Every structure is written in C-alpha cells, then in structure tokens.
N, C-alpha and C positions, 0 to 999 in steps of 0.2 A: 565488580565492574563499575566503570565510571558512570555517574548519574548526571543528567543534564536537565535543566529547567524546561518545562513544556510551556512555550509561549510566555504569556504574562500570568500564568496560573501559579499555584503553590505546589504543583506536582513536579516531582523529579523522576525522570524516566531513565532507564538504563540505555547505554549507547547502542545497544542492540535490542530490537524488539522481535519476538517470535511470531512469524507469520504462520497461518494455519490453513490456507485454502485447499490443501491437498487431502485434509482429513475427512474421510467419508467416501473417497473414491480410490485414490492411490494409497491412502493410509487407513488402517483400521482404527477403531477407538483405542484399543490397547496400545498401538503404536503412537497415537497422539498423546496419550497419557505418559508414555515413556519419554517422548520429546519434551513435554512440559516439565517433568521431573528433572531431567538433565539441565534444561535451560535455566530453571529457577535455582538449581543447585550451583550454577555458574554465575549467578548474580543478575540474570534477566528478571525484570519485575513488571514487564508490560507485554500483554497479548493483544494481537490484532486479528479480528475476525469480521464477519459480515453476515447479514441475513441471507445473502445469495450463496454462501459457501455450503458445500464444496464446489470447486471449479473443475471442469466446465459446468455451468449451471444446468441443472435438470430438475424437474418437479419431484422426482423420487428421492433425490439426495439433498434438496434445498433445506437448509437449517441443520443439517447433520453436524457440521463443525461446532456450532453453538451448543448443541446438545452434548457433544463430547466434552467441551470445556466446562459446561455446567456440572456434569457428573464428576469431573475431576476435582473441581473446586469443592463440591460437596463432600467427596471422599477425603480430601486433604484438609478440609476445614480452614482454608487459607484465603478466603475471599478478601479479607481486610488487608492482606499483604500484596494484593495484585492490582495493577492499573489495567483495567479492562476496556478495550476499545472495540466497538463494532460499528456497523454501517447500515443505513437504510438505502435501498436502491433508488436511483433517480427515475426518470421517465422510462418505462419499458412496456412493450406490448405483451410480455409474458404474463399470463393470467394466474400462475400458481402462487405468486407472492401474496396477493390479496384474496385469492380464491374465487373472485367473481368478475375478473376482467383486468385490463391494463392498470398500471400504477403510475402516479405522478407525485410530485413533492407538494401535496396539499394536505390539509389537516387530517382528514379522515384516514388517508393512506399512511401518513407518518405515525399517527396514533395506533393504527392497526399493527404496523411494523414494530414499534417499541414494545407493545404488550406481548407480542409473540416472541421477540428476542429475550425479554426479561424472563418469560416462562421457560424457554429453552435453556437459558443460562442459569436459572435457579437463583436469581438475585433480584433485589428491588431497586437497583440503580446501575447506571452505566457511567464509568468515569469519563470516557470520551466517545460521544455519539457523533458519527461522521456521515456526511452526505456522500454516498459512494461515487456518484457522478451527477452532473447537472441535469436539471429538467429541460434546459434548452439544448439545442444542437451546438456542439463545439468541434473544431477541427480534429482534436486528438481523441475524441470519444464518440462512438456511435456512427462514425463515417466509414466509408469503404477504406480498408487498411491501406490501399495504395494511394489514398488521398490524405493520409495522416500528415498534418502540418501544412496542408494546403487550405488557404482561405480564399474567399469567405464561404461559410456554410449557411445555407438559407435558414432564416428563423422559422421556428414552429409557430403557426398562427395562434396557438392557444398555450404558449409557454407560461409556466407559473412564475410570477415575479419573485425575485429573490427576497424582497421584504416580506412577502406573504409567507414564504417558507420559514424565514427567520423568526417570524412572530410565533410560529408553532413551536420552535425550539425554545422560545421564551417561556411558553406554557410548561414544557417538559422540565426546564430548569427550575422554575418556581415550584413545581410539584415535587421536586426531589428525584425525579426519574433519571435525570442526567446531571452530571456535574459540569461538563464542558462540551462545546461544539467544535467539531473538526470538519474540514473539507477534504475532498479528494477529486483528482482528475479535473482540477479547476484551472482557469486562466487568470492572468493578472487582473483583467477587468472584473472577473467574477469575485476574486478575493477582495478587491477594493470595494465592490458593491456591498458585500457582507460587512466589511469594516465600517463603511459609511453609514449603513443602516443601523448597525449596532451603536454607533456614536450618537445617532438620533434617538436612541432609547427603544428601538424596535425589538431587539433581542440580544442574546449573548454575543460577545466578540469572539470570532474564530480563534481558537488556540493553536490550530495546526493545519497543515496541508499535506496530504498524502498523494504525491505524484511520482511517476516513474523517473528514475535518475540512475544512470550508470555510465560506463565508459563510452558507449555508442549513442547515448542520449543525454547530453548535458544542456538541453534546452532550458532547464530551470535557471541556469546561470544568466540567461539573456535579459529577462525582465523580472521574473518572479523572485529571484534572489533579493533584489533591492526592495521589492514590495514587502516580502516577508521579514527581512531584517529591520526595516524601518517601522513596520507595523507590529512587530513582536509576534509573528506567526511562525511556529516551528515547522521545519520540513521533516516529515517522516517518509523517506524515500522507499518506494517499492521496486521490485525487479532489479536489485543490484547486480544479479547475474544474467540479466537480459533473457529471462526465461530459460536459463541453462546454456545459452549460446556462448557465454563467457566462461564456461567451464572447460571448453575444448572438446567436449564429447560430440559436438556436431561438426567439427572441423572437416573440411574437404567433403562435405555432403553426407557424412556418416549419420545414420539413424539407428542408434543402439536400441535393442529391445527393452521395453519398460520405461523409456524416457518419455517426457510429456509430449513432445512434438511427434514422436513415433506413435504414441497412443491416441492423441486427440487431433493432430493436424491443426493446431491453433497458434503456430509460431510466425504468422505472416508479418507481424510487426518487426521481426528480426530477419526477414527474408527479402527486404527491399533491395533495389538496385545498389550495388556497391557494399552491401552489408557483409557479405561473406568475406571479402578481402579485408575489411576493417576488423571484423571479429577475429580472424586468424592472426592479424598483426598484433592485436592486444594480447591474445593468448600466447603468442610466441615471445612477446615482450616480457610477460610474466615469467615464463620459463627462463629467459635470459637472466633474470634476477634470482633464479633458483627457487621459484615459488610455484605452487599449483595455480593455474589460472583462476580457479574459484576463490582461493585465498586472496590473491592479488586484487581481483575485482571487488570483493567485499571490503578489503582493507582500504581501497581507494575511497569508497563511499563513506565508510565509518569515519575516516580521517578528515573529511571536509569540515571546515570551520562552521559552515551553515547547516550542517546535518545534526539534528537532535537525536534521532534514534533510527538506525538502519533496520528496515524490516527484512529479515532473512527468511528463507524457506528451505526445507529439506524433506526428503522422503525416507532417508535412512539415517541411522545414528552416526555413522562415520561422516556423512555430509554435514550433519548438524554440528558435530565437534569441530570440523574444519571451519565452518561459518562462524562459530562462537570464538574461535581462536583469532579471527581477524581483528578483534578488539585489542589484541596484544601486539599486533604488528606495528613497528615503528616505521611510519611512512616518511621516506627521505626526500630531500630536495631533488636528488638524482632521479628517483622514481617519478616525481611530479614533472620534471622537465621532459623526461622521456614520454610520459603520457600526453603532455601538452603538445609535443612535436607531432605525435600521431593525430591528435585532435585537429591540429592545423591542417594536416593532410586530408583527413576524412570527414571532419565536421561532425554533424549529427545524422548519420545515415538511418537511424531508427527512432524517429521522434514519437 
C-alpha cells in the first residue's frame, strides 16, 4: 500500500489507517485482533485509537480498545513495525477518565492520561499523541448537534490556553513518551495557534489534524486545507462513510438491526435538514458507476491530494476488505466532476 509522509516528520504512513473505536462494544477483542491481522497483512502500518474508546463512551468500556491493541502487539511482537496513534480527551465533565472529576487539557490530566494509555497499550512511547478535541468550545464539537457549524460559540470562562497545553506536550516529547503531536476536531484558528506557539519554542509542531471529511462534509476544503498544506500538517480524515450513512444501509429511513445508528441513536450529525436527500444522491451516484456506495465514498477520501491517511472503520471482515480495497480504486475525472456537481447542489449538509 502507498505510504505518505506524516506532516514534516520522518514517519511514512499507509494511505489507509485502521480506526478502532468499535472494539469493546460492537467488536470483541478476538474480532479486533482479526481486523488488525488483515489490515497489516494488506500493508496498513498505522492504528488510530483513543483513551475514550470504545464509542459510545461509557465508564465500563473506557480504555478497552487500547487494551485490545496492547495485547495484540504483545502477542505479535510487532510494536516496532507499527505507527501507533492515540488521543487524550479535551474538556469533559465525565469523571471516569481521571477518576476523581472532570478533565481538562492541563498538565496533571494529560500526564494521567498518557500513563494510563501507555499501560493499556503495553508500550513506553506513542508515535502520534493527539488532542481529541479542544479544551475550548468550538462550533463543530461539544455543541448541540443542530447547531453544528453555527457560530459563535460562547467562550468557556476558564478555558486552558493552547500554549499551556502545548508546553505539556513538550515535556512528553522530551521524556520520550511521545514522538509527535497531533490535533483533532480543530479549527483553522486553533491549528495556527499551535503552529505559532511551536515556532516560539513552546512545544512540538503539530504533525497532523484529524477532522471529519466525507462527501457530505467537505468543510475542510474551505480554510483548513490551505492552513494544513502551507504549514505541513497532515490531514487524517475520520468518518469517510459519514457514520455509515454513505454505505446506503440507511437510505429511505432504513434502520437495519445491528447498525450503529440503530443500536446507539448517535447519528444526529448526519440527520440534519437536507441530509437524507444528499446522502441518497451520493449513494445512487456510486451505484451509477457500478460501485458499492461504501467503496465509492472511501475511494473519494483516499484519493484526495491533501489526505495523508484515510481512517477507515469496520465491524465485520467483509466491510474491512471493502474499505481496504478503496486504496486500489482509480478515481477518475468523471467521478470527480459528478461528485462536484452534487456538492454544488447540496453543499455541506453535515458539517
């Protein structure tokens, strides 16, 4: 599988990254191990997880995904061949992460998070340690889903300054606990604040940004694409299938048994006004090219020139095989023109 440089680092990651957030609820540990075996056999060399996983977040399953990965790496003895990415939660009122109350992006909480992740992963370093979401309030995260993309969001009176958070990552990098810093669910302003602080010597320069990007959410292209390209920050897009809505299984209001939205009722981001019509149009477009909608949607993301590694997710081996095969699809100018025509019509209904 094609390898691409991660930001300005010396790491080269596969064009597809294996996402893991379902392991611990929808997937057992054995199923997670089976997915990792298959993905790495197909050339994937990067895993993405988080201290919050599995999803949806629950105290009884928090950290389960990292434990599964740690056990797999120990059994396969392959830690040195893996680029391991995990995340620390941003501001949250959920008390189970720290064990004694809410969490913020401050030194004590970040140190607590990294030590717990290292223990679960059975390793002494993380290749890419990511801020899962900002400490401050942002329109696309932590707001009412029906307000996504609507600004302004009032400031938190006690938000942690980005420079203060970055200084903690500097400690982690100098101690050898992390190799590189990554961001997630960030804005253009936030990315530039991290870059500016790093250039002043406060801490490491961000190597990557993990934001949602798919056919019904191309907001990255508006401002963040220029920021990341000029500043050498790699995009690691998540939700290429729009939480499964770009597979066709939810078309016409269907709710198949065992699907995430059926199980957890967490699909509000993809149930906004106008979303159903747009999703159906893209799924039908895929079929007009003789492709499964899931393959088409993943191939679109993987093929973008500004995408470094597409974070795929699957709950079954057939789903995973289809997602991995998207790296082999030749994305044509005809496909892109057809996608862009629908984008002109529907815009970004699911930011």
